[in-house]
N, C-alpha and C positions, 0 to 999 in steps of 0.2 A: 503493499499499499504506500503510494508516495505521498510524502507530508511536506509542509512548509517548515520554514526554520526560525528559531529564535534564542535570546540570552538575557541573563538579568545580574541583580545586585550582589554585591560582595557584602560579606557580613564583618563586622568590625570586632577586634578582641579588646574592646575598652572594659576595663573593670571599674566600678564604682568603688572608690576607697572608702572606709569607714567613716561615716559622717559625725563620728564622735559620740553619737548616742545612737541606741537603737531606734530606728524609725518604724514607728507604728503604722503600718499601712491600713488605710480604710477603703477597701474595695467595695464596689456595688456588686451586688449578687441578684440574680433572678431567675425565675422559671426553671424549672427542672427540664433538661433537654430531652430531646427525641434521640435515642442512641441508634443509629443505623447499624451499630454493631449486632443488635440483636435481631434485625429484620432479614437480613440475607447472609447466611453463611458463606464464607469464602469469596465475599463481594465487598460489603461496605465494612467487614470487620477485619482490621489488620491482625495478622497472626501474631501468637505471642513468640517472643524470642529472647533467648538468653543473652546477656550483655555480650557484644562482640567488639571488633575492632573499631576504632573511631579515627576519624581524620585528625591528624596530629595538632593542628593549630586551633584548639578549642577555646572557647569565649572566655573561661576563667580556669585557673589551674584546677585539676582534678575533675573538672566538669565533662561529663560525656556530651557528644552531640555537636551540633552546628555553632558557628560563629553568629554574632548578633547582627552584624551591620550588612544586611542583604538588600537594604533599600525596602520600598513599601510592596513591590512585587506586582504593581499595576503596570507592567510593561511585558510586551511579548518578545522583545529582542534586547540584548545588551552585551556590549563588549564582543560582538560577533557571534554570540549565541542565541538561538531561536528556539521557542516552543512552537514546534509545527504540526499542525493538525488541519484536517478537512472539515470536520463536522461543525457546522454553525448552529444546528438544532439537534436536540435529543428528545426521544420520545417520553411521554408523561405516564406516570404511574406504574411503570414496570421496569424491572432491573435491565441495564444495558451496559453495553461495552464502549469506552471512550479510548480510542486509538491515536497516538500522538508519537513524536520523535524529538529529541533535542539535537539541533544541528549545529555543527561548530563554524568558525569563521571560514572554512573551505567548502562550507555547503553540505557536507557530508553528515550523516547521523553520527552522535557521539555514541560509543559502546562501552567506554571505560570510565566508570564513576568510583569515587571514593565512598567507603561505608561510613554513614553518619547516623548515629544513634541505631545502629545495628541494620539499616538499610541503605541501598544505593540511591533510591529516590523516593521522596515523600509527596504525596498527592493529596490535595485538599479541595473539596467543593462546597461553596456557600452560596446561598440565594442572596438576591440584592437587600433583602430586609434582614439579614444575618440570621436566618434560619436554615434548617436542613442540612446542618454540618455533617460533613463525611471525611474522614482521615483514611486514606488507602496507601496501599505499598504495591504499586502495580508489577507486573512481570514484563521482562524485557526478551524479545526475540533476539536472534542472532544478528539480524540486520538493523538493529537499534530501534525497532518499533516497540513502544510500550503499550500495554493493554491494561486500563484501570476498570475493574468491575464495580460499576455504580449501582447502589440500591435504587429503589425508585425515586424519581423526582417529581416534585410538584410542578404545575405551570409558573412560569416567571422567567426572569433573567438570571443566570447563574454564572459565577466566575470560577474558574478552575484553575488552582495553582499548582506548580511543579516546583520542588526545592532539592537542589542537587548541588554537588561539587564534582567536577571533571578531575580525574586522576592524572590525566595526561594532556598535552596539547597546550595552546595559547592560555586557557584559563585554569591551568592546573592549580589545585588548591584554593581557588576562588569559589566561594558559596554563591549560588545564584537562587533567586526566586523569580520566576517567570509565570504569566497567567495568560489566559484567554477567557472570553465570555461566550455562552452559548444560551440559546433560548429554548426553553420548554413551552411548546405550544399549549394554550388553552387559557381558561378563565383565571387569572392571577391577582388574588385578593392579596394585599400587602399586611403583614402582621406589624403592629406596633412594638417596638423594643421594649422590652419590660424594664420597669423603675429600678433604680439603684436600690441595693440593699448589701448587706455584709453577709448573708448566709442563704443557701440555696439546698435543695435536696434532690438526689438522684438514686433511684432503685433502693429507697430507704436509708441512703447515707447523707449525712449531714456535712455540708463543705462550708467552711468559714474562711474569709479571706481578711488578712490584716494588711494594710499598708496605705502609704499616701504618695501618689505618683505625680510628676510633674513631667510635661511633655520635653522630649528632648534629654531628659536627664536619668541617668541609671539610679535604681534603687532596689533594695532588697523587697522581696515579696514572700510573704508566709502563708501558706494554706493549711489547714488542719481538717482532719476527716475524722468523723464519729458516727456511731450508730447506737440507736436507743440510749443516747446519753452518755455512752463510753467511748473512750478512745479506740480508734481502729489501728491496730499494730500488725495486721496480717495483709498489708498491701504487696502484692506480687510485682517482681521486675517485668517492666513493660518498656520496650525499646531502649534497655540499659539503664533505666533509672525506675523510680516508683510512681512517677507520674509525667505525663506529657501535657504542655500547656501552650495553646496558640490564641491569638487574639486578632479581631477584625474590627477595623474602624467603621462606625455609622457614616453613612452617606456614600463613601467612594470604596468601601472594602478593602482598604489598605491592610496589608499582612504584616504581623509581627509573630516571631517565635519567642516565647519567654523561657529562658535557659535553666534547666535544672541545676542546682549548685553540687549535688552529690550523686555519684554513680552508685547504682544499686550492687552491693557487695554481697548480699545475703538473700535468703528466700523470703523474707519478711521484713517489712518496713512500715513507717507511719508512727503517730499520726500526724506527725509536723513534717511539712514539705516546704523547702526553700527554694526560691527562684530568683534569678537576677533578671529585673525587668527594666526595659528601655523602650518606652512608646513614644514615636517621633512627633505625634500630633496630639493637640488638645481635643476634648470632645468625649464622646461615648465610644468605648471598645467593648465588644462582646468577647468575653473569655471562654474558651472551651478546656475544662480539665478532664484528662482521661487517666484513669486509673483501674487497676485489676485486682480483684479479689475472688479466690476459689474458682479460677479459670474464667470469670466473665469480666468483660470490660465494661466499664461503666463511664457515661459522660456527663459531667456537670457544666451547666452554662451560667455564666454570671455576666452582668453588665457593670463596667467599670468606667467611672468618670474620671478623666485625667485633666487636670488644669493646666 
């Protein structure tokens, strides 16, 4: 399948030095999310993976995964790299495959990617009203064509993000986030972004966020997980850590990956999770926290106000 090409933003390794006192973050939370993980086995559910090798240039010492400064992800091309795909529309209400390629400066599909948070490429789907979140790990064919198995999509405009690091070539070691939009035909009612709160629930778990974020500045972010009023200490490793956190900006769907501070080194973790947060724009951000217990992936959604 012939595909068009593109590239994106580099992530920075800036570390927020201790600000002299513990910053208590006051994040907004809202609405229990719909977890695509439970709807379509093998499609919208990322597979469990033990901690694997990570690209060496991590955002903070000892932290697994990707660097922070990838830009907002709202471009299809960057630095000679392109997210190439034919599909401009996807069907409504049923699982579907989305095929794409990452092409390099020479116009050829890239096939050699660094492993970041146990995967060579992370794929996200988000509706324009910041609902319908899916986080997938597509498979790549020998010719560089990736296939992402999406769970059913509701009508509306969707943005599809790819997050990756080339292991060779002109972009070697650079972290990219590239995206494209697709339309899902049908009547598209827009959901109102849930109001700010510091606590939300997902699958019986209570997620509480502490922090105070300012646009363009790095801050610590703390999340605690409890159930039935008791701290949860049986979080299982997921993508090399005990939780994965991504955020999308209200209005333009700008992307941010909030970096976990500690690598999962045991089979059980929690209840306190620490992240390195740096959101580039003020306004409302929708956060999606993913964590695993007893083999089940949970997704909690929170609305965060950044000043």
